[in-house]
C-alpha positions in Angstrom: 74.4 90.3 121.7 76.0 93.7 121.6 79.3 94.0 123.6 79.7 96.8 126.1 83.4 97.2 125.4 86.0 95.0 123.7 89.7 94.5 124.2 91.8 93.3 121.3 94.3 90.6 122.1 97.0 89.4 119.7 97.5 85.7 120.2 100.7 83.9 119.2 102.8 81.1 120.6 104.4 83.6 123.1 100.9 84.7 124.3 98.5 81.8 124.5 95.0 81.2 125.7 96.3 80.3 129.1 98.2 83.5 129.3 95.0 85.3 128.4 93.2 83.6 131.3 95.7 85.3 133.7 94.6 88.8 132.6 90.8 88.2 132.5 90.2 89.5 136.1 92.1 92.7 135.2 90.0 93.2 132.0 86.8 92.6 134.0 87.8 95.3 136.5 88.7 97.6 133.7 85.1 97.3 132.4 85.6 95.1 129.4 82.7 92.8 128.4 84.4 90.9 125.5 87.8 89.9 124.4 88.3 90.6 120.7 90.6 87.8 119.7 93.0 87.7 116.7 92.5 84.6 114.5 92.7 81.3 116.5 92.4 78.6 113.8 95.4 76.5 112.9 97.9 78.6 111.0 101.5 78.2 109.8 104.0 77.2 112.4 105.3 80.3 114.2 102.7 82.6 112.7 102.9 86.0 114.4 99.3 86.9 113.6 97.1 84.0 112.6 96.0 85.3 109.2 97.7 82.5 107.4 95.3 79.7 108.2 96.1 76.2 107.1 93.2 74.2 108.7 89.7 75.6 109.3 88.7 72.6 111.4 91.2 73.0 114.3 92.2 75.6 116.8 95.9 76.4 116.6 97.9 74.1 118.8 100.6 76.7 119.2 98.0 78.9 121.1 97.1 76.0 123.3 94.7 74.1 121.1 91.0 73.5 121.8 91.4 72.4 125.4 93.1 75.7 126.4 90.6 77.7 124.3 87.8 76.1 126.3 89.6 77.0 129.5 89.7 80.6 128.4 86.0 80.6 127.4 85.1 79.2 130.8 87.2 81.8 132.6 85.5 84.6 130.6 82.1 83.3 131.5 83.1 83.1 135.2 83.7 86.9 135.0 80.6 87.7 133.0 82.5 88.2 129.8 82.5 86.8 126.3 84.6 86.7 123.1 84.4 88.1 119.6 86.5 86.3 117.1 88.5 87.6 114.2 87.9 85.3 111.2 89.6 85.1 107.8 87.3 84.1 105.0 89.3 85.7 102.1 92.4 83.6 102.1 94.5 80.8 103.4 98.2 80.1 103.5 99.7 79.0 100.1 101.9 76.6 102.0 102.7 72.9 102.0 101.4 72.9 105.6 98.0 73.6 104.1 96.4 70.2 103.2 93.9 71.8 100.8 96.7 73.6 98.9 98.9 70.5 98.8 96.0 68.5 97.4 95.5 71.1 94.6 99.3 70.9 93.8 99.2 67.2 93.8 96.0 66.6 91.7 95.6 69.9 89.9 92.2 70.8 88.4 90.8 67.4 89.5 91.6 68.1 93.1 88.6 67.9 95.5 89.7 71.4 96.6 90.4 73.0 93.3 87.1 74.9 93.5 88.0 76.3 96.9 90.7 78.6 95.5 90.4 81.5 93.1 92.5 80.0 90.3 92.3 80.8 86.6 93.0 77.4 85.0 92.9 78.8 81.5 95.0 82.0 81.6 96.5 83.8 78.6 99.9 82.1 79.1 99.5 78.6 77.5 102.3 77.2 79.8 99.9 77.7 82.7 96.9 76.0 81.3 95.5 73.6 84.0 98.6 74.5 86.1 99.3 76.7 89.1 102.1 79.2 89.1 104.3 78.9 92.2 106.6 82.0 92.2 108.9 80.9 95.0 112.3 80.5 93.4 115.2 82.9 94.0 116.1 82.8 90.3 114.8 81.2 87.1 114.0 77.5 87.1 116.9 76.9 84.7 119.4 78.7 87.0 118.0 77.1 90.2 118.2 73.6 88.9 121.7 74.2 87.4 122.9 75.1 90.9 121.4 72.0 92.3 119.0 73.8 94.6 115.9 71.7 93.6 115.9 68.0 94.4 113.5 65.1 95.0 113.6 63.6 98.5 111.5 61.2 100.4 109.2 62.8 103.0 108.9 60.3 105.9 105.9 62.1 107.4 104.0 61.9 104.1 105.4 58.5 103.1 106.1 59.7 99.6 108.7 61.7 97.6 108.4 65.5 97.3 110.1 68.2 95.3 112.4 69.9 97.8 113.4 73.6 97.5 114.6 75.6 100.4 112.1 75.1 103.2 109.4 73.9 100.8 108.3 70.3 100.0 106.0 70.3 97.0 103.9 67.2 96.2 104.2 65.2 93.1 101.5 63.8 90.9 100.5 60.3 92.2 101.6 58.7 88.9 105.1 60.3 89.3 105.4 59.0 92.8 104.7 55.5 91.6 107.2 55.9 88.7 109.9 57.2 91.0 109.5 54.3 93.3 110.7 52.0 90.4 113.0 54.3 88.6 114.8 57.1 90.6 115.8 60.4 89.0 119.2 60.2 87.2 120.1 63.7 86.1 119.0 67.4 85.7 117.2 66.7 82.5 115.1 64.1 84.1 114.3 66.5 87.0 113.2 69.2 84.6 111.0 66.8 82.7 109.5 65.7 86.0 108.8 69.3 87.0 107.2 70.1 83.6 104.7 67.2 84.2 103.4 68.6 87.5 100.2 70.5 88.1 102.2 73.5 89.1 105.0 75.6 87.5 107.9 76.6 89.7 109.0 80.1 88.8 111.2 83.1 89.9 109.3 85.1 92.5 109.7 88.3 90.4 107.3 86.9 87.8 104.4 86.9 90.1 103.0 90.3 89.3 102.9 89.5 85.6 102.1 85.8 85.5 100.4 84.6 88.6 97.1 82.9 87.7 95.5 82.8 91.2 94.2 85.6 93.3 96.4 86.5 96.3 95.8 88.5 99.4 97.0 91.8 98.0 100.4 90.9 96.4 101.5 88.4 99.0 102.6 85.2 97.2 102.1 82.9 100.2 98.4 83.8 100.8 95.9 82.3 98.3 92.4 83.7 98.0 89.3 81.6 98.6 86.1 81.4 96.6 83.7 82.3 99.4 80.9 82.6 96.8 80.9 78.8 96.6 78.5 77.5 99.2 80.5 74.4 99.9 83.6 76.5 100.5 81.7 78.8 102.7 80.5 75.9 104.9 84.0 74.3 105.1 85.8 77.5 106.0 83.3 78.4 108.8 82.8 74.9 110.2 84.7 75.5 113.4 83.4 79.0 113.8 79.9 77.8 113.6 80.6 75.0 116.1 82.1 77.5 118.6 79.2 79.9 118.2 76.6 77.2 118.5 78.1 76.1 121.8 78.1 79.7 123.1 81.9 79.9 123.3 82.0 83.0 121.2 79.4 85.7 120.7 80.2 87.1 117.3 82.8 87.7 114.7 85.0 90.3 113.1 85.4 89.6 109.4 88.8 90.3 107.9 89.3 92.0 104.5 85.6 92.2 103.5 86.6 93.9 100.2 88.4 90.9 98.9 85.2 88.8 98.6 83.4 88.4 95.4 80.0 89.5 96.9 80.4 91.1 100.3 76.6 91.8 100.6 75.8 88.2 99.8 78.4 86.9 102.2 77.1 89.1 105.1 73.5 87.8 104.5 74.7 84.2 104.4 76.8 84.5 107.5 74.1 86.3 109.4 71.5 83.6 108.5 73.8 80.7 109.5 74.9 82.2 112.8 71.5 83.3 113.9 70.1 79.9 113.0 72.5 78.3 115.4 71.3 80.3 118.4 67.8 81.5 117.4 67.0 82.7 120.9 70.0 85.0 121.2 68.8 88.6 121.8 69.8 90.7 118.8 71.5 87.8 117.1 75.3 87.3 116.6 77.5 90.4 116.8 79.1 90.9 113.3 81.5 93.6 112.3 83.6 93.8 109.1 87.0 95.2 108.3 86.1 97.9 105.9 87.9 101.1 105.0 85.5 103.9 104.1 86.5 107.0 102.1 85.4 110.4 103.3 81.7 110.6 102.6 81.4 106.9 101.9 78.7 105.0 103.8 78.7 101.3 104.8 75.9 99.8 102.6 72.7 99.7 104.6 71.7 96.4 103.2 74.5 94.5 104.9 72.9 92.8 108.0 75.8 93.6 110.3 76.5 95.9 113.3 79.1 98.0 111.4 82.8 98.3 110.8 85.8 97.5 113.0 86.4 101.1 113.6 88.9 102.6 111.2 86.3 105.2 110.2 85.9 106.4 113.8 89.7 106.4 114.3 89.9 108.8 111.3 87.0 111.0 112.5 88.2 111.5 116.1 91.8 112.2 114.9 90.6 114.7 112.3 88.5 116.5 114.9 91.6 117.2 116.9 93.6 118.7 114.0 93.6 122.4 113.4 92.4 123.5 109.9 94.8 126.4 110.1 97.8 124.1 110.0 96.9 122.4 106.7 98.3 124.8 104.2 101.4 125.9 106.1 102.4 122.3 106.7 101.7 121.4 103.1 104.0 124.2 102.0 106.7 123.1 104.5 106.5 119.5 103.2 106.9 120.7 99.6 109.8 123.0 100.4 111.7 120.3 102.4 111.0 117.3 100.2 110.7 118.9 96.7 107.6 116.7 96.3 103.9 117.7 95.8 102.2 119.7 98.5 98.9 117.8 97.8 98.2 114.1 98.1 96.2 113.7 94.9 99.1 113.4 92.5 101.1 111.2 95.0 98.2 108.8 95.2 97.6 108.7 91.5 101.3 108.0 90.7 101.4 105.3 93.4 98.4 103.5 92.0 99.7 103.5 88.4 103.1 102.4 89.5 101.9 99.6 91.8 99.3 98.5 89.1 102.2 97.9 86.6 104.6 96.5 89.1 102.4 94.2 91.2 99.2 93.6 89.4 99.9 93.5 85.7 98.6 89.9 85.4 95.4 90.7 87.3 94.9 93.8 85.1 95.4 91.7 82.0 92.8 89.1 83.2 90.4 92.0 84.0 90.9 93.4 80.5 90.2 90.0 78.9 87.0 89.7 80.8 85.7 93.1 79.7 86.9 92.6 76.2 85.0 89.3 75.8 81.8 91.1 76.9 82.3 94.2 74.8 83.2 92.4 71.6 80.2 90.1 72.0 78.1 93.3 72.0 79.6 94.2 68.6 81.6 97.2 70.1 84.9 98.2 68.6 87.0 98.7 71.7 90.5 97.2 71.5 92.2 95.4 74.4 94.9 98.0 74.4 92.3 100.8 74.7 90.5 98.9 77.5 93.7 98.4 79.4 94.5 102.2 79.2 91.0 103.1 80.2 91.0 100.7 83.2 94.4 102.0 84.3 93.1 105.5 84.3 89.9 104.5 86.1 91.7 102.5 88.8 94.2 105.4 89.3 91.3 107.8 90.0 89.1 105.6 92.2 89.1 106.9 95.8 87.1 104.1 97.3 88.4 100.6 97.8 85.9 99.0 95.4 82.4 99.3 94.1 79.6 96.8 95.1 78.4 96.3 91.5 77.6 92.7 90.7 77.2 92.9 86.9 73.5 93.1 87.2 71.4 96.3 86.8 70.1 96.1 90.4 73.7 96.0 91.6 74.7 99.1 89.7 78.1 100.8 90.2 76.4 104.1 89.3 77.3 105.9 92.5 79.0 109.2 93.0 82.4 107.7 93.8 82.5 105.6 90.7 81.1 108.4 88.6 83.6 110.9 90.0 86.5 108.5 89.1 85.2 108.1 85.6 84.9 111.9 85.3 88.4 112.6 86.6 89.8 109.9 84.3 88.1 111.3 81.2 89.0 114.9 82.1 92.7 114.0 81.9 92.7 114.3 78.0 91.9 110.7 77.0 92.1 109.9 73.3 88.8 109.2 71.6 89.2 105.4 71.4 90.1 105.3 75.1 87.0 107.4 76.0 84.9 105.0 74.0 86.5 102.1 76.0 85.7 103.9 79.2 82.1 104.2 78.2 82.0 100.4 77.5 83.5 99.7 80.9 80.8 101.8 82.6 78.1 99.8 80.7 79.6 96.5 82.0 79.8 97.8 85.6 76.2 98.9 85.4 75.0 95.6 84.0 73.9 97.2 80.7 75.7 95.0 78.2 75.1 91.6 76.6 76.8 88.4 77.5 75.8 85.8 80.0 75.2 86.7 83.6 78.2 84.7 84.7 80.5 86.6 82.2 79.2 89.9 83.6 79.7 88.8 87.2 83.2 87.6 86.4 84.3 90.8 84.8 82.9 93.0 87.5 84.3 90.7 90.2 87.8 91.0 88.7 87.5 94.8 88.6 86.4 95.1 92.2 88.9 92.6 93.7 91.7 94.3 91.7 90.6 97.7 92.9 90.6 96.6 96.5 94.1 95.1 96.4 95.4 98.1 94.5 93.9 100.6 96.9 95.6 98.9 99.9 99.0 98.4 98.3 99.2 101.8 96.5 97.6 103.8 99.3 98.3 102.7 102.9 101.4 100.6 101.8 103.0 103.1 99.4 101.6 106.7 99.1 101.1 107.0 102.9 104.9 106.4 103.2 105.7 108.9 100.5 103.6 111.9 101.6 104.7 113.7 104.7 102.6 116.8 105.3 101.7 115.4 108.8 102.0 111.7 109.5 99.2 111.6 111.9 96.8 111.9 109.0 98.5 109.0 107.1 96.7 106.3 109.0 94.8 103.2 108.0 91.2 104.2 107.4 92.2 107.9 106.8 92.6 109.9 103.6 95.5 112.4 103.8 93.4 114.8 101.7 91.1 115.2 104.6 93.3 117.1 107.1 90.6 118.0 109.6 86.8 117.9 110.2 84.6 120.3 112.2 82.7 119.3 115.3 79.5 119.5 113.2 80.9 117.0 110.7 82.0 114.8 113.6 78.5 114.8 115.0 76.9 114.1 111.6 79.1 111.0 111.2 78.4 109.9 114.8 74.7 110.1 114.3 74.9 108.0 111.2 76.2 105.2 113.4 73.0 105.2 115.5 71.0 102.0 115.0 74.1 100.0 114.4 76.8 99.1 116.9 80.2 99.3 115.1 83.5 99.1 117.0 85.0 102.4 117.8 88.8 101.9 117.5 91.6 104.4 118.0 94.4 101.8 117.9 94.6 98.5 116.0 97.0 95.8 115.1 97.3 97.5 111.7 97.9 101.1 112.8 100.9 103.0 111.6 101.2 105.1 114.8 99.8 104.5 118.2 96.8 106.6 119.3 98.8 108.9 121.5 101.6 109.3 118.9 98.9 110.6 116.5 97.6 112.9 119.2 101.1 114.4 119.8 101.6 115.0 116.1 98.2 116.6 116.0 99.6 119.3 118.2 101.9 120.4 115.3 98.8 121.4 113.3 98.3 124.1 115.9 101.8 125.4 116.1 102.9 125.1 112.5 105.1 128.2 112.5 107.0 127.1 115.7 107.3 123.6 114.2 108.7 124.9 110.9 111.4 126.9 112.8 112.2 124.0 115.1 112.7 121.5 112.3 114.7 124.0 110.2 117.1 124.2 113.2 117.3 120.4 113.4 118.2 120.2 109.7 120.9 122.8 110.1 122.3 121.2 113.3 122.4 117.7 111.8 123.9 118.5 108.5 127.3 117.2 109.6 125.7 113.7 110.1 123.8 113.6 106.8 124.9 111.4 103.9 124.4 113.5 100.7 122.4 110.7 99.0 119.6 110.8 101.7 116.3 112.4 100.7 115.4 115.4 102.9 111.8 114.3 102.8 112.8 111.0 104.4 114.7 112.9 107.1 111.7 115.2 107.7 109.4 112.1 108.3 112.1 110.7 110.6 111.9 113.9 112.7 108.1 113.7 112.9 108.3 110.1 114.0 110.8 110.9 116.7 108.5 113.5 118.0 105.5 111.3 117.9 107.0 108.2 119.5 109.5 109.6 122.1 108.7 108.0 125.5 107.9 110.4 128.2 110.2 108.6 130.7 113.2 108.5 128.3 116.3 110.3 129.5 118.1 111.6 126.4 121.5 111.3 128.1 121.0 107.6 129.0 122.7 105.7 126.2 121.5 102.3 127.5 117.9 103.5 127.7 118.1 104.9 124.2 119.2 101.5 122.8 115.8 99.8 122.6 114.2 103.0 121.3 116.9 103.3 118.6 116.2 99.8 117.5 112.4 100.5 117.3 113.1 103.6 115.1 115.6 101.8 113.0 113.1 99.0 112.2 110.4 101.6 111.5 112.8 103.6 109.3 113.6 100.7 107.0 110.0 99.6 106.7 108.8 103.1 105.8 111.6 103.5 103.2 110.9 100.1 101.7 107.2 100.6 101.6 107.6 104.1 99.9 109.6 102.4 97.1 111.3 105.6 96.1 115.0 104.9 96.9 114.8 101.4 98.1 112.2 98.6 98.5 111.5 95.1 99.7 111.8 93.7 96.2 114.8 95.9 95.1 116.6 97.0 98.2 119.4 99.5 97.9 121.9 98.5 100.5 123.8 101.8 100.3 120.7 103.9 100.9 119.5 101.5 103.7 122.8 101.6 105.4 123.1 105.4 105.2 119.6 105.7 106.7 120.4 103.3 109.5 123.6 105.3 110.3 121.7 108.5 110.5 119.2 107.0 113.0 121.9 105.6 115.2 124.0 108.8 115.2 121.0 111.0 115.9 120.0 108.9 118.9 123.6 108.6 120.2 124.0 111.0 123.1 127.8 111.1 122.5 127.4 112.1 118.8 124.2 114.2 119.0 123.8 115.5 122.5 122.6 118.9 121.4 120.0 117.5 119.0 118.7 115.0 121.6 118.4 117.8 124.2 116.4 119.9 121.8 114.3 117.0 120.7 113.5 116.0 124.3 112.7 119.6 125.3 110.4 120.0 122.4 108.5 116.8 123.1 108.1 117.7 126.7 107.0 121.1 125.8 104.1 119.8 123.6 103.4 116.7 125.7 100.7 118.3 127.9 98.7 119.4 124.9 99.1 115.9 123.4 97.9 114.3 126.7 94.8 116.5 126.6 94.2 115.3 123.0 94.6 111.7 124.1 92.1 112.1 127.0 89.6 113.7 124.7 90.1 110.8 122.2 89.5 108.3 125.1 86.3 110.1 126.1 84.8 110.3 122.6 85.6 106.6 121.9 83.9 105.5 125.1 80.8 107.6 124.8 80.0 108.0 121.0 77.5 105.7 119.3 79.1 102.3 118.9 81.2 99.8 121.0 84.5 101.1 122.4 87.4 98.9 121.4 90.7 99.0 123.3 93.9 97.7 121.6 96.1 95.6 123.9 98.2 97.8 126.2 96.8 101.1 125.0 95.2 101.9 128.3 98.5 103.6 129.1 100.0 106.2 126.7 100.5 104.5 123.3 103.5 105.8 121.3 103.9 102.7 119.3 104.7 102.5 115.6 103.6 100.2 112.7 104.0 96.5 113.2 106.0 94.8 114.5 106.3 97.6 117.0 102.6 97.8 117.8 102.6 94.0 118.6 105.3 94.1 121.2 104.5 92.1 124.5 102.4 94.1 126.9 103.2 94.5 130.6 99.9 93.5 132.0 101.3 93.2 135.5 102.0 97.0 135.6 98.6 97.8 134.2 96.9 95.6 136.7 98.9 97.0 139.6 98.1 100.5 138.5 94.3 99.8 138.4 94.4 98.1 141.8 96.2 101.0 143.4 93.0 103.0 143.1 94.8 106.3 142.7 92.6 109.4 143.0 92.0 112.2 140.6 94.7 114.4 142.2 97.3 111.7 141.8 96.2 111.2 138.2 96.7 114.9 137.4 100.1 115.3 139.2 101.5 112.1 137.6 99.8 112.4 134.2 103.0 111.5 132.4 102.9 107.8 133.5 99.5 107.1 131.8 97.5 106.2 134.9 95.2 109.1 134.2 94.3 107.6 130.8 93.6 104.2 132.3 91.6 105.8 135.1 89.4 107.7 132.6 88.8 104.6 130.6 87.8 102.6 133.7 85.4 105.3 134.9 83.8 105.6 131.4 83.4 101.8 131.0 81.8 101.6 134.5 79.4 104.4 133.4 78.6 102.4 130.3 77.7 99.5 132.5 75.4 101.6 134.7 73.8 103.4 131.7 73.8 100.6 129.2 70.5 101.4 127.6 71.5 105.1 127.3 74.6 104.2 125.3 73.1 101.3 123.3 69.7 102.7 122.5 69.9 106.4 123.4 69.7 109.5 121.3 72.7 111.5 120.3 72.3 115.3 120.7 75.1 117.6 119.7 75.7 120.4 122.2 76.0 124.0 121.0 78.7 126.2 122.6 78.9 129.9 122.8 81.4 132.5 124.0 85.0 133.4 123.3 86.3 129.8 122.8 83.2 128.0 121.6 85.2 126.4 118.8 87.6 124.9 121.3 85.0 122.4 122.6 83.0 119.5 121.2 80.2 118.0 123.1 77.0 115.9 122.9 74.3 114.4 125.1 73.2 110.7 125.2 69.7 110.4 126.5 67.2 107.6 127.0 64.1 107.3 129.2 65.2 109.6 131.9 68.8 108.8 131.8 71.2 111.4 130.4 74.9 111.8 129.9 76.7 115.0 128.9 80.0 114.7 127.2 82.3 117.8 126.6 85.9 117.7 125.5 88.3 120.5 124.7 90.0 120.7 121.3 92.7 122.8 119.7 94.0 124.1 123.1 97.7 123.4 122.5 99.1 126.8 123.2 97.1 127.1 126.4 98.3 123.7 127.6 101.9 124.5 126.7 101.6 127.6 128.9 100.3 125.7 131.9 102.5 122.7 131.5 99.5 120.5 132.2 96.9 118.7 130.1 94.4 121.5 130.6 94.4 125.2 130.0 94.2 127.7 132.9 90.6 128.5 133.9 91.0 132.0 132.6 91.5 130.7 129.1 87.8 129.8 128.8 86.5 133.4 129.6 82.8 133.4 128.9 82.6 130.1 127.0 79.6 127.9 127.9 78.0 124.8 126.7 74.2 124.7 126.1 72.4 121.7 127.4 69.3 120.2 125.7 66.0 121.8 126.9 64.6 118.5 128.1 67.6 118.0 130.5 67.4 121.3 132.2 66.7 121.3 135.9 68.6 118.1 136.3 71.3 117.5 138.8 74.5 116.6 137.0 77.3 114.6 138.7 80.8 114.4 137.3 82.0 110.8 136.9 85.6 112.0 137.5 85.0 113.7 140.8 82.6 114.8 143.5 81.3 117.9 141.7 77.5 118.3 141.2 76.0 121.0 139.0 72.7 122.1 137.7 72.0 123.8 134.4 68.8 125.7 135.3 69.7 128.4 132.8 70.4 125.9 130.1 74.2 126.6 130.1 77.2 125.1 131.8 80.3 127.3 132.0 83.5 125.8 130.5 85.4 127.2 133.5 83.2 125.0 135.6 83.3 122.0 133.4 87.1 122.0 133.0 87.9 123.5 136.4 89.2 120.4 138.0 89.8 117.9 135.2 90.8 118.1 131.5 87.6 116.5 130.2 84.0 116.5 131.3 81.5 113.7 131.5 78.3 114.3 133.6 75.6 111.9 134.4 72.0 112.3 135.5 69.3 109.7 136.2 
């Protein structure tokens, strides 16, 4: 079953299944066919996201439990809707609330669940042989016990003693529980002896990167990875999901963090087989999409039996289409001049990868080196572990995809252009001869051309791929994206800041490659760094780079009196971009009370961005002086008493470019709702979305206001005159989703035909046709019209702007009567052309239907 349109909801204890029931009628009127739900299985108490699962057999009681979930499913069916569920096969919570994890800590390698987790029971460190490292202490074990912070207490709920530290209660070996019942602990030495006997080793949290002997989700110490390649683990983790699908309570799944799995292709095949066996008569089978970040030019493997990705790639493409190529170099120079850092992203990304590899993943790198070394030495090669480590570091630093899909067998070769390019770049950077030899050995292992057992080859390649994926995420989107500030709208999850723009032709090529599948088309997600309309506003700066440079220079000069000398000008420049992108259109700069909540949002973003960048402060090593100075600057800049002139200029600049940003936002909406794939709306983004990275993008949504606006049935004239309130965006979405319902076959099965344009402003349009068995839809949006919109003060240029520009319709659709879905206009294209003046004469975007 292919959804017509999905709506992402973030469930948490403050927004439960019963709360969702209350908005189902609104979503149905909007044109949504499926709720796309965040994870719903039992997770840690108070979880804000549900990705820290503790029990795969139960629906989370904090969300309402199974009874409330069934009420929601029934409510959806009453309105002709369904549900797609976000599932988390890669990891669980490493928490004493997780019975599987508790059992492993209690029984060690003999636990019935030891095989479920990706644990190295025989690591290089002999103190961890058959033990699990628990890096949870605030200091060393010696110091922590000396301060009396660890004790043994009786847990009434469990009916046995536990090791108590902070909020944790770690289980003891059964034999120690029996012994303690007869002979309680007497002193610190006895406590240390007891701890040394356990199947785990308590350690300072800072040792995790070097010593941890189990795979985490990225570098998060309280999320432990699962061995999904084990069939029994696969079945246990999906038991509730399979039950819900078999009953028809859900229609498909979104798979979280696909790149963390040992064998993504095998997992997809296994999941597809199991789901489709549960409902064999389901037309088209279960809907399956995966969270996968694709590099520019990277394709989703065709052998994966899924509908596609969760839409980060589309989010990148539509954003890049609306950036002006002419702004790339001037903005890069401006960034370098202000920050003193590199103008290009390459070096920034490389440095971040090397730094994060050493700081966060040294233990994982060492394990990877050992796996490769065992294979290479068994093949009588002369590479040393040190040379292998240096070569792997270079290779990982140069890899521009998240991972390869090599399996250690020749048929699962890593010999693709991305891997080859990374090897070439690494070798080109003056590697010593012994390191070059080690690199050649690594390539042989990745391509399955070395001796050793099949299991040894699989293990080595798996370690490389899983390390590569974690490193890509932590060094890229969680580090380098916060360091590089050419234009923050291109530093987005799923994007590569090297790719500043794409042409309409490239956009069409990527769209056509999605035909035959049905991926989600997202422009906002729970992971985005900037809301979809914040990105569209920043995109305007690519068209007015000279004006922006002059504006920001004046702000630096004006605010010099507020600036602490220790603050990095690059950080201040990113702050200005963020203020421009996120400034609410209804915010009065003179209203101190109204500025309060916005100031807090910016302060939270500011600290997160600085800590993620890890240049002057970080989560692990915070610099309170730098943090405090940064917070003071935010508060003073947004205080109308301290910075009246700056706030006036900022507000005037935002309102000056806002019409152009709104046009971009409407174009983005149209493309998302009409391109090949399934349009996905993130909660609340049917109004203008100027949110920032989480937790800002997960704030409560005022569904009452959105429902009232949709019910008011405002007409096109009202939308246009009141465009600043966002009703125009909601209206465009509703009209497009209704069109998708009427022309379902056209959008799900139809062809995709790029439209050629001609005339003075041909390059300022992008358009295509969707056709299928007599039905046809023409889609044309403006692009790069910022200056013209600034002149009119509206989200559309004056008609005179278009001059002789016209769009050519496909020959087979000529002679048709075309009706605008946004108004009463009817046109024909007997001469094979539609004038841009006509198309955009009464509305900022054009979608025409015939048939």
